[in-house]
N, C-alpha and C positions, 0 to 999 in steps of 0.2 A: 578799592580794596584789592589787595593783592589774590591773584590764584596761584595754584600750582602749575608745575609743568607740565604739558600735556602736551607738546610739539616741539619738534626739534629742527630748525633749520640750519643746515651746516654746509658751508663754503669747503667743497671736496678741495681743491688744489691746496689748500693751505691749513688743512685737519687729515682727514682719511688717509689722504694720497701718501702724509706721513708714516704712516702705520704700515706694520707687514701686513700683507692679506687678512694673516688669518684670523687677525688681533682686530683690524676693520672689521671683517666680517661678524665677528662675535660680539663686539659693542652694536651693530644695528642691529643682530639677533637679539640681544637683550633689552635693546630699547623697544621694537615691532612687538614681543612678546609681552614685554612690561606694559603695552597699552599706548602707546605712544605713537604720535603720526611724524613721521619723518621723511624731508625734502631734502635732497642736495642740490646745492649749484654748482656750477661749472661754466665758466667760459666758452668750453669746447666741449660739446654734451657729449662728445661719443668717448670722451676719457674718460664717466663716469658710469656708461652706459654696462661696462660688462659686473661691474660691483653691483648695479641694479638689477642686473638679471641674474646673479646669484644667490639675490636675497629680494627675495619677491615680498610684495608690501612697501619697500621704500619708491618716494616720487621722485621723477627729477625735471626740475623746471626747465622749462624750455630754452633753446640755444640762445644765448646773449640776452637772456633775463638778470639783473644782478641780484645784488641781494635784499634791496628796498623793495622792487618789484615784486619778489619771489614771498616778501613777509606780508607783501600788500596782498596775495592770492592765498598763501596759506588763511591768514585772518576772516579773511572773508568767504573762502571754501568750508571753512568749518567753522565759522562761525562763533569764533575763540576772542575773550577779550588778551588783550597785548601783554599783558603779565600771564599768561598761559603759556605764549611762546618764547622759545630760547634761540637766540641768534648765536654759533660758535663759530667763530674763526680764528685765522693764526693771528700771532700777536703782531704782525706787521701789518694789520689791516683794522687795529686798536682804534687809533683814530677815527676812521670812517663809523666802525662798529660802534665806538660809543654816542657819535651824534646822531646814530640813526635808531639805537635806543632811547635816547633821550628824546627824540621827535617823535618817537611811536608808542613808547612804555612798555615794548617789548623787555625782556633780560636779556643781557649780551654779559657769553662768556669766552675769553682769552686763550687758546693754545698755546702755554709760552713755556718749553722745556725746562728753560733757564730759572724758570722761578722758583723760589725755595720751596718743597714741600711744607706745610703746615703753616706758612708765613705768606702764602701767595694770597691773601684773601676771596671774597667770595666769588670775583668775578674772575682770577686766574684760575685757568687748569695746566699744571708742570705734567699734567699727564693726560690723553685722551678720556681714556675710562674714569677720570677723575669726576665728568660728567655727570654718572649716573648718582654720585652722593649727591650733587647739587637738586636733581630733580628729587631725589627721595627726600631730602631736606625742607625744599622747596613746597612739600605738603604739610610736612607738622609744623612749618613757620607760620601756615595760614590756619593749620586746624590742629591743636593740641592732642587731641581726642586721636588723633592720627600716629599709628606706631608705626616704628622702623625699625625691621626685622633683619639683622646680619645673617647671610647663609654660607656657608661652604660644602660643594661636594663637586665629583667628579663631573667633567665638563658634559659628558654623554648624557647623564643623566639630568643633571640641568637641564640641560636642551629640551630632554623628552618630558618634564614636568613643565616647564616654563610655557610649552606650546599648548597645553592642557588649564593654563590658566593659573597656575601657584605662586608662582613669582610675580605680580603686580609693579610696575613704580606707578602706576595713577590709581589711588587708592582704590580698594574693594574690601570690602567685611574692614573698614576700618585701618588697613594693613597695607604699607608698601616695603618693598626687599630690594633689599642691596648686597649684591654680593661681594664677599670679603675677599680684598685684594690683598695677595701675600709677598708682593713686591712693595712695599710699605708699610708702616708701623700700624696695627691698627688701631692706637690712640688717636691718630689722626684723623680716620674714618667713622671712628662712633662719633656721638654715643648711640649706643644700641635701645634698643627695648627689650626686646629678645636677640639672641643669637640661634641659628637652626645648625645643624651638622649634619654631615652623614660621616658619622669617624669612622666606617666600617669599609667606606672607601680608601680611609687613608691606615689600615692596619699594614703594620709589616712584616710580623711575625708573632706567633701563637705557639710558645712550647711549652710543654705538659712542667704542669707546677708553677709557672711562671706568669708575671701579668705582662698582657697581650702590649704589646709595642708599636705604637701609633708613629706619624709621620711628625718631623719636625715643626710642622705648620701647628698640627694641633698641639704640641707641646708652646706654641707659641700663642694658641687660645688659650692650653687651661691658665698661660700667666697673666694675660690680660680677665679674663674672669675671675681669677684671685683678687686682682686690685680695685673689679667691677663687682662685687656681690649683690649692688642692686639690678644688674643685665641677669633675666631669664634664660636660662640653656635648656633648650631641647634636643635630646633630654639628658641627664648626667653622664658623666662617663665613665662612672662607678655601676650605673644603671644598665649602659649599652654593652660593656663588659659580658655583663650575667649572660646574653646571645649570641655570644663569640665561639664558647667551646661547647658542643654538643655534648658531651658527658659531662660538665660540671651542669650545664641546663638541667639533660635528666632528673642528677641528682635534686635539684630542685623541684623539679615536675612532680617526684616520686609521692610528694604528699597529697596530691591533687586526689589519691585513690580513698584518704578517708571523706570527701563528697558524697553525701546520700544520693543515691540514683531518685531522678525527677519524671514521676508518672514512667517509671521501671526503667530509664534510659540512665545509664552511668558514661560519666566523662575519667576516662582512664588516660593513660599511656603507655604504647606496647613495652613487653617484657626488650631488657636491653642490658648490654653488658658493652667494657674496654676489650680492645683486644690492643697486645703491643707487638704482634708477630702472626704473620701466616705461616710461618715453617712448620709447625705439625698439627698439621689438619685434622686429626684425630684427637690430640689433647685439645686443640679447640672446642671439638664439638662436645664434646665431655663438660669442657668449661661453658656453654652454651645451656648444655641440661641443666645445669646447675640453676640458670636463671630463669628456666623454663622456658627456653628457645629452641625450638624445631625450625627444619627445613621447612618452607622457603624461607629466608632471612632477609634482609637487605642492608648493606654495608658502608656507611658513611664516615668520611675523615670528620675526626675531633674536630675541625675547624668548620664553622660552619657559616663563616660569609668572609671577603675581603681580600682573601687569597685567590689564586684557582685554580690550587688543588681542591678549594671547598666543595664544591660540583662534581667531583669525579668519584661517584659511587658503582655499587653492583649489586642485582639481586644474584644471590647462592643459592640453589636449587640442592643440592648432594655437600659432602665433605668436600670431595674431589674439586668442588668449585673455587675451594679456598687454596691450592695450589699455583702458586703463582699469580694471585692477585693483585691486580695492578690500582689497588687504592688506597691514598697515604697514608701513613701509620703517625701515630696511635688513631684506630678509629672507632667507630662506635658501631654497634652490630645490636639493632633492630630485628623483631618478631615479624614476616612481612603479613600483613591486613588484610584480605580481601574483603574490599570495599566497593564494589559494583561498578568499578575502573571509573570513578569522581572519585574526586578529593576537593573538599568545601575548603576555600578560603574567607578566611575570618581576619577581618581587617578591624583594629579599633584605633582611634582618634578621639582621644580625648574620652569623654561619657557616651560617644557615638558607637555605635558596633552595626559592621556592613558584614554580609555572608553573601559571597558567588561562587555556584558551583562550576569545577573546570574537569574536561577530562584528564583520565588518568592513567597508570600501569594497568596492565590486566589481571584479572583475579589467576592468582597460580594456586592448580591442586598439591599440595605435599605428596613428595614420593612415601611410597612407591603406588598407593591408589593412585596417580597420572603420571605421565609421561613428564620431562621435563619439558619445557613450552620452545627451548633451544636444544636444535637435533644434534648439533656438531661441539656443545661447552655447557659445563653444569651451574656457569656462571656467566650472567651478562651484563656487563662492565657498559654505563650510558653516564651521559652528563646532563645534570637535570636541567642546564639550562639550554637546553637543544635538543630537536626533535628526536622522541627516543626511537631506540631503535625496533626493525619488527616485531622481534620476538615478545617486546612486552606493550603493544602496543594493544587498545583494547579495541572494543566495536561499537561501544557506547560512544555516540557525542556528549558534549559537558550539558544540553539540555534535554538528554535523552530520561525517559522516566521508566523506561521498562525496567521492573528486579531492582529498581535505585532508594533503598532508604530515604524519605526526605529529613533533614537536618533539621534537630530539635530545638528549638530558639529558649527557651526554659533553660535547658542544659548547659547553653550556649552564654548565655548571660551570665550563669551560677561560674560556668569557670571563669571567665571575662573577670567578673569579684573576687575569684579566690586568685588572680591571676596578676590583678593591679597592682595589690599593698608589696604584693612578693617580686615584680619586677621594677614598679618606681618609674614606669616608660608613659609618655604619655601619647607616644606611636609604633604602632605593634601590630605585627600579625603571626597569626598561628594557622598552620595547616590540618584539616580536621580530615581522618578517614572513620567512615561509620560502617562499623563491620555487620560485611551480609545478612550473617544467621541472627545474631544477636540485639543490632543497635547498638551496641556500644559506640561511642563516639570516643577515639581513638585521636586525641594531638602528637602530631607527627615533629612538627617544626616550630620553631619560635625565631621572628626577626625584626628587628626593628624599623623604622622608617619604610613600611613599604611601600609600593608606586600604586598600589589602588587601581588598577587599570581599570577595570571591569565595573567600578563604582560610579556610579552617577551622581553628577556634581559633588567629584571626590574634590575637589578645589575649596571648594565653599567649607566641608567638612573639614578640612586641612586647616585653615582660617580658621575656625572658629574651636578648635582645636590647639590652637597656637594661643589665642586669647585666653582660653581657660588656663592655660599653663601659666602664663603670667598672675591672673589671678590668685592661680594657687601661690607662687611663688612670693605674693603677700606685698608687693611693690605697689603703691599711689601711681597717679601722673608722673612719669618720670622723662625726660627732664623738666 
């Protein structure tokens, strides 16, 4: 009985040495984080040593050890059936590799850049990263219940999530993951059961009253999905777009005020309004007053994610703070909520809800009852993904309990039940600030596909959410 591939033996000289360093490193990192055991064979051990040093977890066969002996050692040390080991070498070693494969029962793959993509057969690899496809589908071919998930996101995000077990190549929770390769047509990479994306990584522009513009790769993905409606997409682009614009999101969230308080705890959004200019601070303050907003307030760009300016924000403590304010326009201005210096990160993965407290900005007294926290400025600018400036740093740690209200889970679950049909997302998160005097739970921001950094077994919860998404997609086992 054939076994899916769980170990790879690469002839370094005829494979990885032919790749640019970054490409070889990325391939090895994907194999290792995917759960593969990786061994390099090199006639001169020192030629591959640098690569092994850069990529902890890769084994290096001893000097002078050839493919046959290295294969025997890998099978013996890891107690693997022969079909679980993939032997990979350049096409010049095709005959030797074929004989070794026939003798041992190991799978053999030939790196052959001249092979025609899509017509190369199972064994030939026109590009070395095609090995990932062979590994993923080796598991589905031996277990039809194993689903193949194609995915795409920026490399830094993939690497961070992969290190936490999000993207196994050796099945976990009945799933294997295959990164989409934009250097070849999607048609020759599939079929896929599920496609996962982080389209906000591919956002190119977001202009007022216009549909967000994404990269050409996302256009290719949309074309592929239109031709393959059987593929489950997580999540639909029309739903992801909802969380890209803070002003439009505020309009969507406004209806949450109709939720009845539970045990005296209400869920709301802060009063907020749109700003097209900061040129006339007095007129802007009047406009804020009409929307029930008084100092202090927080100013955020309308674009919520994907673009560099999305995280350039400011806390404004009085009208003078709007003069020459360096926050991109148009902007969304929210009432600042004093929240005991703790924000609660709520993560929704399918039908699972997780809440994690995190240290946040300081409480700020409104003028004139309290001075501005900044001695030299009535506006404090900051980048939300970087350490806070000293003027906004609180004194509580994220696990402090003194004076901090606890999250009210029935209220959170009611909010999630309200949000789910309106967002249509399987993977999303939102921030909750609990107002210190009333206990009202304020939803501050909503985002797609959060990292769930502090969630225990986040990878398992993530996998369950993808499987639920496919069930909801309404497809039977395919192909």
